[in-house]
N, C-alpha and C positions, 0 to 999 in steps of 0.2 A: 161394883157397877161396871168396871171394865170387863170383867169376866162375862157379865150378862151380854154386853155388846159383842164380845168375841163369839159367843155362842150363836147369836142372831146372824152376824156377818158370815160366819163359816157355813151356816146352814144355807144362807142365801147363795153363797158361791157354788153350792152343790149344783145349781142349775146353769152355771156359767160354762160356756163352751171351752174356755181356757182351762178350767178346772178339769174337764173331761180329758182334754189333750194331755195335760201334765200327769194326771193319774195313770193314763194309758201308757205314755212313753216311759215314765219312771218305773212303772210296774214291769214293762217289757225288759228294761235294762237290768232289773233285779233278777228276772227269770233267766237271763243270759249268763249269770254268774256260774250257775251249774244247772244245766238243762235236765239233769237226771233227778234233781230235787225239786220240791214244791216251792212256791214263792214264800210261804211261811218259813220254810227251813232256810232259805237264802236270806231272809230278813234276820233270822236268829244268828246266822253266820256273820252278817254285817255288824250286828250289835256286839257280838263277842270279839270280833276283830278290832273294833274301835275301843272296846273296854280293855283289851290286852295290849294292843299296839298303838292306840291313840289316834288312828286314822284309817279311813277307807275311802277309795275313790271309785265312783261309778263313771267310767269313761264314756263320753259322748252320749249321755242319757237323753238329751233333747235333740229333736230333729232340726235340720237347718231352717225350715219354715218357722217352727216355733221359736227358735233362737233369734231369728231376724226380728220377729214381732217383739220379743222380750227386750232386745237392744233398743228399739225405738222408745219403749216406755222407760227404760233405764235413763235415757237422755232427758226425759221429762223431769226427773228428780233435780237435775242440775239447772234446768231452765225455770224451776219454780222459785217462789219467794222463800228465802231462807227462814223467815220468821214462822213459817207454818210447821217447821220441824222441831223436834225436841232439842237438837243440837247440831251444829255444823262445825267440824274441825278442819283447819287448813294448815298445811305445813309443807314448805319447799315445793309448792305447786300442786300437792296432793289435796284432794277434797274428800272428806268422809262425812256423810249425812246419817244422822241417827234418827230413826223413825220409831217413836214410842209415845203412846200406845199404837200398835199396828192395826188392831182390828176395830177400826172406826168406819162408819158409813161413808164419811168423806174420803178416806183412803180407798175404800172399796170401789167408789165410782171414778176416782182419779187414777188409781194404780191397780186396776183389776187383774192384770196379768201377774204382777208381782205378788199380790195377795193370794191368787190362785195357786201359784207355785209353792208358796210356803204353807199352803193348806193341803198339800198332797197326802193322801191316805197312808202311803207307804212310809212317809216321814214320821207320821204319828205312831205307826206301829213300831218303827225302829226305836223311837224315843222311849216308848213304854217298855220295850224289851230291854233297852239299855239300863233304865232306872229300876226295873223289876218291882221290888216291894214298895217303891215310893210313887207309884203311878197316880195316887189320889192327890198328890201335891205338886204335880208338874205344871210349870208355866210353859206352855207349848208355843214357841215362836212369839215370845212376848215383845220382841223388838227386832228390828233389822238395821244393818249398817250398809250403806251404799257407798262403795269406794271407787274413786278414779285416781290413779296414781301415774303421772307421767315420769319422765326421766328424773331420777333422784339417787343420791348416794346416802340419803338419810331418811329411809322410809319410816312411816309411823309404826310404832311398836317393833322396831328392828331388833332390839336386844333379845336374846333367848330368855324366855320366862315361862311360867305357868300362871294361870289365872287364879286369884285368891278365892273367887266364887266359881266353883266348878261349873262349867257350861258345856253343853253338847251343841256344837255349831254345825249348821248346814250351809255350805258355800255353793253358789252357782258361778261357774267361770263363763263370763260373757265374751271373752276373747281367748285365743290360744295363749296359754301360760307356759312358755319355755323359760329356761334359766334367766335369759336376758329380760324377761317381762316382770321380774321381781316376785316370783311365787313365794308362798310361805315355806319355811323349812321347819323340820321337826327332828328332835333327837329320838332315835330309836331306843326302846326299852327304858323309857323314863317315866312312864305312867305311874307305876306302883311306888317308885321312889318319891315322886312329888306328891302323890295322894297321901302318903304316910306323913309327910311334912305338914301338908295342909290340915289333915285331920288331927294332928298333934296339938293344934291351937285350941281344940275343943269348943271354946266359946266363939261362935261365928263372928261376934263383934270385934274379936281380936285379929281377925284375918286381914282387915284393912289396916295396913301400916304395921301390923304386929308380927308378920311372918315375911321373911326375905324370899321373894319369888323370882329373883334374878339368878340365873344359873350359869355355870360353866359346864359345857357338855363333857360327859364322861364316856359317851358312846358315839356311834356313827350318826352324823347329821345328814339328812337327805332332803332334796328339793321336791316339793309336791307339784310337779309339772303335770299338765294334762291339756287336752284339746278343748276348744270352746264347746260349751254345752255339757261339760262334765260337772258332776256333783261331788263335792268333797265333804265328808262327815268327820268331825274332829272333836275329840275329848280334850278340853283345855288343861287337864292334868299332865298331858304330854308337853315337854319343853318345846316351845315354838317361837317363831319370830319372822318378821318380814325380811325381804332381801332387796338390794338395790335394783333399780330399773335402768336399763341401758339407754343410751341416746337413741331417739326415734322410736322407742318402745313405750308401752303402757300396760297397766294392769287394771282390768275392769271386772269387779266382782260385787256380789251382794251376799251377805251372810245373815242367817237368822239364828236366834239364840233360844235354847231350851234349858230350863233349870228345874231341879227338884228342890223344894224348900222344906 
């Protein structure tokens, strides 16, 4: 039933002006990666970078005008009644809103900018390229997490880990994320190692609680800093974790999840 509503809502969004803007701006950002190659070739490059390195960032993919409108709608999530969302987590001043299912008529009318962003054609193409032979079983942007994290020394999911359910995540940075703003950090060259551990469980039911996904880094750990309006694409097989937010700073992001089942 949810997949039926997803199809209807996504088709309806095709006529939304925000959908047009996002498709255009993200597509242009992808073309800028290598102007001598086609957009299709650049999408393939992004998917392979994420598969091999665990992350790729499209710096300043959104224009300032688009980003300003997006920020206004972002604030509406925190002004809304918590009961309408799947879950709301709070910790040390941070608030994380989980929206699931995403593709509902109610969400489309209340949060049209957000749904249009996570419906971008290029994201769908990157996801299909990333999962390759499993494209018929992809849950594309099945849920989103809306984060607001003020000053904290104990960020949510701060310890380095990999996700037991492999997920391809698309993040939008709604403010500049410098080191002081608590960006996610990632361990380089950790994808294949963690993927092997995850797949060793064989039975998916054993992944929850059955495999230790907390890690001690063996390689360089880097901070995924980027300006507001950037899009970060992340494979959760890479060791990752949040970082502290300095006094007077904050982290404003929304991330969408894609999985092949």
